[in-house]
C-alpha positions as CSV (number, residue, x, y, z in Angstrom):
1,M,0.2,0.3,-0.2
2,T,1.7,3.2,-1.0
3,N,1.2,6.5,1.0
4,T,-1.0,8.2,-1.0
5,E,-3.3,5.0,-0.5
6,K,-2.8,5.1,3.7
7,I,-3.4,8.8,3.4
8,A,-6.8,8.8,1.7
9,N,-7.8,5.5,3.9
10,A,-7.1,7.6,7.0
11,K,-9.2,10.6,5.7
12,K,-12.4,8.4,4.8
13,R,-12.2,7.5,8.3
14,I,-11.6,10.9,9.7
15,D,-14.8,11.9,7.7
16,E,-16.4,8.9,9.2
17,L,-16.0,9.9,12.4
18,E,-16.7,13.2,12.2
19,R,-20.1,12.5,10.7
20,L,-20.3,10.5,13.5
21,I,-19.9,13.1,16.3
22,K,-22.1,15.5,14.7
23,Y,-24.4,12.6,14.4
24,W,-24.3,12.2,18.3
25,N,-24.3,15.7,19.0
26,D,-27.3,16.4,17.0
27,S,-30.3,17.3,19.6
28,D,-32.5,15.5,17.5
29,H,-31.6,12.2,17.7
30,D,-31.5,12.3,21.2
31,E,-33.6,9.4,21.6
32,A,-31.7,7.2,19.6
33,K,-29.0,7.3,21.8
34,I,-30.7,5.5,24.7
35,V,-29.8,2.1,24.5
36,N,-31.1,-0.4,26.9
37,F,-29.2,-4.1,27.1
38,K,-30.6,-6.3,28.8
39,R,-28.4,-8.1,31.3
40,N,-28.6,-11.8,32.6
41,I,-26.9,-12.5,35.7
42,E,-26.4,-16.2,36.1
43,N,-25.6,-17.6,39.8
44,K,-23.4,-20.3,39.3
45,V,-22.0,-22.2,42.1
46,A,-18.4,-23.4,41.5
């Protein structure tokens, strides 16, 4: 992979991260930020 390709790939990743940051900072998507994960807790005796 050439340096030009590495720079292009890094720029793509930076652009993706900037879009994600903008999305998460957007107040219109507050309800989408809440994620509920079910937690399964099992009692196991060794």
